[in-house]
C-alpha positions in Angstrom: 101.9 83.0 129.1 103.9 80.7 126.9 107.7 81.1 126.5 108.8 79.7 123.2 112.2 79.1 121.7 113.0 79.5 118.0 116.1 79.5 115.8 116.4 82.3 113.3 118.0 82.2 109.8 121.4 82.8 111.2 121.1 79.8 113.6 120.7 82.1 116.6 118.4 80.8 119.4 116.0 83.2 121.1 113.1 82.9 123.5 110.0 85.1 123.3 106.4 85.2 124.5 104.1 83.3 122.2 102.1 84.6 120.5 103.8 88.0 120.6 101.4 90.8 121.4 103.8 93.7 120.7 105.9 93.5 117.5 108.5 95.8 116.0 109.9 95.3 112.5 112.9 97.2 111.3 112.7 95.7 107.8 110.2 97.3 105.2 109.4 94.0 103.5 108.9 92.2 106.8 106.7 95.0 108.1 104.6 94.7 104.9 104.4 90.9 105.4 103.3 91.1 109.0 100.4 93.3 108.0 99.5 90.8 105.3 99.3 88.2 108.1 96.6 90.3 109.8 98.8 91.5 112.7 97.6 95.1 112.4 96.9 95.4 116.1 100.2 93.9 117.2 102.7 96.0 115.2 103.8 98.8 117.5 107.0 99.9 115.8 108.5 100.3 112.3 111.2 102.2 110.4 110.6 105.4 108.4 111.2 103.3 105.3 108.3 100.9 106.1 105.8 102.4 103.8 103.6 99.5 103.0 100.7 99.0 103.4 100.3 102.7 103.1 97.4 103.4 105.4 98.0 100.8 108.1 101.6 101.6 108.8 100.7 105.0 110.0 99.4 103.5 113.2 102.8 102.1 114.2 105.5 104.3 115.8 108.6 105.1 113.9 111.7 103.8 115.7 114.4 105.1 113.3 115.7 103.7 110.0 117.1 100.4 108.9 120.7 101.3 109.7 120.2 103.4 112.8 117.5 102.9 115.4 116.2 104.9 118.3 116.9 102.6 121.3 115.0 104.6 123.8 111.9 104.7 121.5 112.1 100.9 121.1 112.5 100.5 124.9 109.3 102.6 125.5 107.3 100.3 123.2 108.3 97.2 125.1 108.2 94.7 122.2 107.8 91.0 122.7 109.9 90.4 119.6 111.8 92.5 117.0 112.3 91.4 113.4 115.5 92.2 111.5 117.2 91.0 108.3 120.9 90.4 107.7 121.3 92.7 104.7 118.8 95.4 105.7 120.1 95.9 109.2 123.6 96.0 110.7 125.1 93.5 113.1 125.6 96.4 115.5 121.9 97.1 115.6 121.1 93.5 116.3 123.7 93.3 119.1 122.4 96.5 120.6 118.8 95.4 120.7 119.3 91.8 121.7 120.6 92.7 125.1 117.1 93.7 126.1 114.7 92.1 123.6 114.3 88.9 121.5 115.6 89.8 118.0 114.8 87.4 115.1 117.1 87.8 112.1 115.9 86.7 108.7 118.2 86.3 105.6 116.7 86.6 102.1 118.9 85.9 99.1 116.4 84.0 96.9 112.8 83.6 96.1 112.8 80.3 98.1 114.2 82.2 101.1 111.1 84.5 100.8 108.7 81.5 101.1 110.7 80.2 104.1 110.6 83.7 105.8 106.9 84.1 105.3 106.3 80.6 106.7 108.6 81.4 109.7 106.8 84.7 110.4 103.5 82.9 110.4 104.8 80.2 112.8 106.3 82.7 115.1 103.2 84.9 115.4 100.6 82.2 115.3 99.4 83.1 111.8 100.3 79.8 110.1 97.3 79.6 107.8 97.5 83.2 106.7 101.2 82.6 105.9 100.4 79.5 103.9 97.7 81.3 101.9 100.1 84.2 101.1 102.8 81.8 99.9 100.4 79.9 97.7 99.0 83.1 96.2 102.5 84.4 95.3 103.5 81.0 93.8 100.4 80.8 91.7 100.8 84.3 90.3 104.5 83.7 89.5 103.8 80.3 87.9 101.5 82.0 85.4 104.2 84.5 84.2 105.8 84.3 80.8 109.6 83.9 80.6 112.4 86.0 79.2 113.9 82.8 77.7 117.5 83.4 78.6 117.9 87.0 77.7 121.0 88.6 79.2 120.4 91.5 81.5 122.1 93.8 84.0 120.1 95.4 86.8 121.7 98.8 87.7 121.1 100.2 91.2 123.6 103.1 91.4 125.5 105.6 89.4 128.9 107.2 90.1 130.1 104.6 90.3 127.8 102.2 88.4 126.7 99.3 90.7 124.8 96.3 89.6 123.0 93.4 91.2 125.2 90.3 91.5 125.1 86.9 93.1 123.4 85.7 96.3 120.7 88.4 96.2 116.9 88.2 96.1 116.9 90.5 93.0 119.2 88.1 91.1 117.1 85.1 92.1 114.0 86.9 90.9 115.6 87.8 87.6 116.4 84.1 87.1 112.9 83.2 88.1 111.6 85.4 85.3 113.9 83.7 82.8 116.7 86.2 82.6 120.5 85.5 82.8 122.2 88.1 84.9 125.4 89.1 83.1 127.1 89.9 86.4 126.0 86.9 88.5 129.5 85.5 88.4 131.2 88.7 89.5 132.7 88.9 93.0 130.4 90.5 95.5 126.6 90.9 95.8 126.6 94.4 94.3 129.7 94.7 92.2 131.0 98.1 90.9 131.3 98.0 87.1 132.7 100.3 84.4 131.4 101.0 80.9 133.8 98.4 79.6 132.3 95.7 81.8 128.8 96.6 80.6 130.0 96.3 77.0 131.7 93.0 77.5 128.6 91.5 79.2 126.9 91.4 75.8 123.5 92.4 77.3 120.1 92.1 75.6 118.7 94.5 78.2 119.9 96.9 80.8 117.5 97.7 83.6 117.8 101.0 85.4 116.1 100.7 88.8 114.1 103.5 90.4 115.7 102.7 93.7 118.0 103.1 95.6 119.3 105.5 93.0 116.3 107.2 91.3 117.0 106.4 87.7 114.6 108.1 85.2 114.2 108.3 81.5 116.7 111.1 81.3 119.4 108.7 82.3 118.9 106.3 79.4 120.9 108.2 76.7 124.1 108.0 78.8 123.9 104.2 78.5 122.6 103.8 74.9 125.6 106.0 73.8 128.0 103.1 74.6 125.5 100.2 74.4 123.9 100.7 71.0 122.8 97.0 70.8 121.3 96.8 74.2 117.7 97.9 75.1 117.8 100.1 78.1 114.7 100.2 80.3 113.6 101.9 83.5 112.3 99.3 86.0 110.3 99.9 89.1 112.5 99.0 92.1 109.6 98.6 94.4 108.5 95.6 92.3 111.6 93.8 93.6 110.6 94.0 97.2 109.8 90.6 98.6 106.7 89.6 100.6 103.1 90.7 99.6 104.5 93.2 97.1 105.2 90.1 95.0 101.5 89.8 94.2 101.4 93.3 92.7 104.8 92.6 91.1 103.4 89.6 89.2 101.0 91.9 87.4 103.8 94.3 86.7 106.1 91.6 85.4 103.3 90.2 83.2 103.0 93.5 81.3 106.7 94.2 81.4 107.7 90.8 79.9 105.0 90.9 77.3 106.4 94.4 76.2 109.9 93.0 76.0 109.0 90.1 73.7 107.0 92.2 71.2 
């Protein structure tokens, strides 16, 4: 048995048994990434929101959600390490779990943070080569994408009130990577609340209505075009803005999406 010490993305030190044989992830994108690193036999617990990869996740026990976990269930699974993320999970959950188990907390606010997280997950679990291959595959796919060439955009995640993606978020970083300019990147807060007047003043080329967390659909488009006559309003698949191995599928989606926009 090897006891190893690592520092997570919040500069917290933790010790764990290396390589971990029993892993719990309470972050959907991290769960997906761990499966992509070929850790199928080691993942013993996940949240109900960890839905990818669809068949494999069924073998892992559900330990609650991302904001509330079942402590007794987690205790019964006796994990060697638990993976959390600063935005997805609460400080209270981490503090509750770290009294009994090593909890590694990631923080993803940019595309570069994703590459770091994948590399760190590979290092922690002894899957360094798998992690390196995954990073290189994602980078190659994204490097081949066309660009939006500075078109101004807003990415709407909620209605009543309207909420958009702002600064220091993975989604904002991804939009910039695709060549867009986020009209609300300089607003205060990571997910600012905006009014119709804010959307008008942003002088947007495109308005993206995400299918999650609020399930925007085509029926919601007219409400926006009524006060944004010069802005193209589009439904966009929110799952394509998950980080990790979903980024490979997302590259195909963005390829088609961007080509449609420039027609």
